[in-house]
N, C-alpha and C positions, 0 to 999 in steps of 0.2 A: 694282805693289801688293805690299805686304809681308804676310807671313803672321804671324799672331799666335796664340798659344796661351795662353788664360787658364785657370788651374786652378780658378777659381771658377765657370766655366761648364761644364756637362755637354756633352760632345760627343755628337752623335747616333750611334746604332748603325746605320750605313748598310748593314750586311751581313745584317740580319734580314729575315725574310719579312714581318713586320708593316710595316716601313718601305716595302718594295716595294709591298705591298698598299695602303697609305695613299696613295702617290703615284699608283697606278693608279686608285683610286677617285676621287681628286681630279681627275685628268685626264679621266676619263669624265664626272664631274659638270660640269666646265667645258665640255666638248664638248657635253653635253646642253643646257646653258643656251644656248650659241651656236646650236645647231640650233633650239631652241624660239623664240628671238628671230628667227631667220631665217625660219622657217615662219610664225610668227604676225605677222611684220612690225611688231614693236613698235619 
């Protein structure tokens, strides 16, 4: 796979605390949904 860099697209700032917090909250939300579906047997 080739790497591309487009100057029209903003690259995400992967070193910030907000980026890490966003992924952590996202992961916990997905985990919570999986647990709810498993517990409730939906």
